N, C-alpha and C positions, 0 to 999 in steps of 0.2 A: 270526686274532686270538688272541693268547696272553695269558692273564691270570694273574697270581700275586698274590693278595690275602691277605696274612698276618694281617690284623686288620680289625675292623669299621670303623674310621675310614678305612682305605685303600679298602675296598670302597665306602663312602659317597662318598668323594671321586671315585672312578672314575665312579660313576653320575652325580654332579652335573656332572662335566666333560663328560659325554656326553648331557646333556639336549637338545642341539641336533640330535642325530642323528635320522634318520627313525625312526618308530615301530618298524618291523620290526628295524632295527639295534639300537635301544635294548632291545627285548624280548629279542633274542638275547643281548645283554650281560647283562641281568638273569638270564636263565635259566642262563648259564654260572656266574655268581657264586653263585646259589642252589645249583646242582648241586655246585660245589666245596665250599661250606659243608657240604652234606649229607654228602659223601664224607669230609670232615675229621671230622665228628661221629661217624661210624661207625668210621672207621679210627683215630681218635685218641680212643677211648673213655676216660672218666675211669679213673684207677687203681682207684677204688672199684668200678666196674662190671666192670673187667677182673678184679679179685680175685674177684668173684661168678662171672663166666664161667668162671674156672679151675676151679671146683668142679663144673662139669657134665662128665659122662663123654663120651667120643667117641661120636658117633652118638646124641646126646641127643634125646629126644622130650619137650620140656618146655613148661611154661606160665610166662610172665612176667606176673604179676598187678600191675596198676598200671604198665603198660609205657610210658606217656607217648608218646614219639616212636618207640617200637620199636627204639631204637638197640641195646639188648642182644641181642634176637633176631637182628637183622640182622648184628651183629658176629659172633655165634656161627655163624650159617649161612653167612656168607661165608668162614669159615675151616674149616668142617667140612661137607663135601659130603653127609654122611649125617645131619646134624642137621635136625630139624624143630621148629617152635615154634607156640604159640598166644600171641598178644599180647592180653591183656585190659585194657580201659580203660573206666572208667565215665563220664568227662567227654567231651563231644562234641568240643571243640577238639582235645585230645590224640588222641582216637580218629581223627579225620580226618587229623591229622598222621601218625599211625602208618600209616594206609592209604597215604598219599602216599609215605612213606619206603620202605615195603615194595615198592611199585610202582617207585619210582625205582631201587632196588637189584635189580630183576628177580627178586624172591624170592616172588612171589605163589603159586607152586606149593609152597612149603615153609613159609611163615609165614601163618597165618590170623589176621587181626585181628578181634576180637570186642568188642562193646560190652556191658558189663554190670557188675554189682556183685560184686567178689570172685570166688569160685570158681563162681558161678552160670554163668559162661561155659563151664564144662567139663561133660563127661559122665563118669560113673564109668568108670575104666579107660582113659581117653583119653590120659593122659600118664604118664611115669615119673618126672618131676622137676617141682618147682614152685619158682619164684623169687618172693620178696617183698622188694623193696628200696626204701629211701628213705621209709619211714613209721615211725611209732612202734611199739614192741613191743606195747602193749595193742591197737592197731588190728590188728596182724598176728594176734594170738591170737583176736580177734573174727572175723576173716575165716576163720581155720582152723576155729574152732568152728562158725560158721554153715554152712560148706561141708564139714563133716566127711564127709558121705556121698559127696563127690566125690573122696575120697582113696584110693579103691580102686585098687590098682596103683601108687600113688605110692611109690617106693622111696627118694627123696631129696627133702628140703626144704632150700633155701638161703635164708637171710634176712640182710638188712642193716638192722637196726633203727637209726633215728636216736636213739632214747632207749629206756631201760628194756628192755635185752636180757634181763634177768632174767625178765620175763614170758614171753618166748618159750622160754627154757630150761625154765621150769617147765611150759609147755604140752607141750613135747617129752617131758619126764619122765613126765607123766601120760597120754600118748596113744601110747605104744609106739613112740616114735622115740628113737634113741640119738644123742646129740651125738658126732660123730666128728672134727670139726675146728673150730678157731676161729682167726681171724686179726684182728689189729688194725693199722690203718694210719692215717697222717695225710696229708691232702691239702687244700691251699688253706686252711689254718688250722683245719680240722675233723678230728676223730678219729672213725673208723668201725670198727665190729666186724662181721665177716662170720662167721656160724655155719652149719655144715652138719650135718644130722641124717639118718641113714638109718633105714629101718624096722627095728625091733628084732627080732632073731631069738631064738628060744628058747635059753636058756642063756647069752646074752650078758652078760658082766660089766658092772656099773654103772660109768659114767664118774665117779660121785661117791663120795667116801670117807666111810665111816661117821664121824659126828661133825663133818664139814666140809661137809656138803651145802649148808647155807644160805649160807655164805660163797662156795662155788663157784658156786651159782646166781646170786649177785649179781655176782661178778667174772669168772666163767668158769673151769672147771677147767683147761683147757689154757693159757689166758692167764695164770692165776696161776702155773702151772708154769714158763712161759717168762719171764714178768716182764720184758718188753722195756722200752726207754726210752719208747716211745710209750704203753705200758700204764701206766707210772709217771706220765707226764705227765698222762694222763687222770685217774688216781685222786688225784693231788695236787690237781687242780681240784675233784674231787668231795669231797675231804676238806674243803677250804675252804668249800664250799657247805653241807655237813652241819654243820660247826662253827658257821657263821653261823645256820643254822636253829635249832640247839640253843640258842644264846644268846638268840635271839628268843623261843623257847618258854619259857625260864626266866623271862622278864620278865612272863609272864602271872600273874594273881592265883592261878589254880588250874591249873598246868601239867598236861597229860595225861601221867601217869606212865608209861603203857605206851609212848607214842610217844617219850618222853624216854629210856626204857630201850633201846628199839630203836635210836634214833639213837646212843646211847652204844656199843652193841654194834657197830653198823656202822662207827663211827669207829675203834674198836679193831681191827676186821678190816682196815681200810684201812691203819692205821699198821703193823700186823704185816706186811702184804704189802709195803709200801714199805721196810721194814727188812731185807728179804731180801738 
């Protein structure tokens, strides 16, 4: 039996058209479709997660925190025979899905799925890299702060914050990690930033310029320098949001002058960046 189901509606149609089959035959059909879908999810990883994966070194020994279905660890380990991973997940459903995915890909000897909150799934010195992807910047900094004692031996942290990347840049700055790479991509109507930071070595020059640190924390020192079209698209949207908020604040009987001044400053930073 050969099945090629390229989309969900076709898969559903195949199953409905075979409801009359004996249970054993139908179950085999269902298994093949589920297996194919799993392989597709791992082998056709989103560009967002492939961008994250590209920042891992060869032979990585890493933890993916908030791993969901463990697609990222599976993707990396299938392509790098020397890579090993810990997939951490706090929610029961995704945790069970991660276990199933790792078993399905025959990677149980190289990927350890653990249930727990943030970095509590790790032991100090256990991994060399940590990935945090698909959550807000403030939540990422909370996870890093609460699990700071687990960062022993962690040479690289890779993050993909959905919002407020500035919070993570600031955490790196104040906790001896140097931002070494930034990338901004657009996928399926969403814009994502991927930040990579390495453990700071003595004598390493700062990635932030004197007098420009605040704007670079907000927009990214490397992203500002490159100023790609995707970067401009993101900050045009952010500019509109900030201008709207500013106008609403000015309507108040007693506007908060500090917040108004900060918004004006940030609006000017964005305008200057877009004018490059």
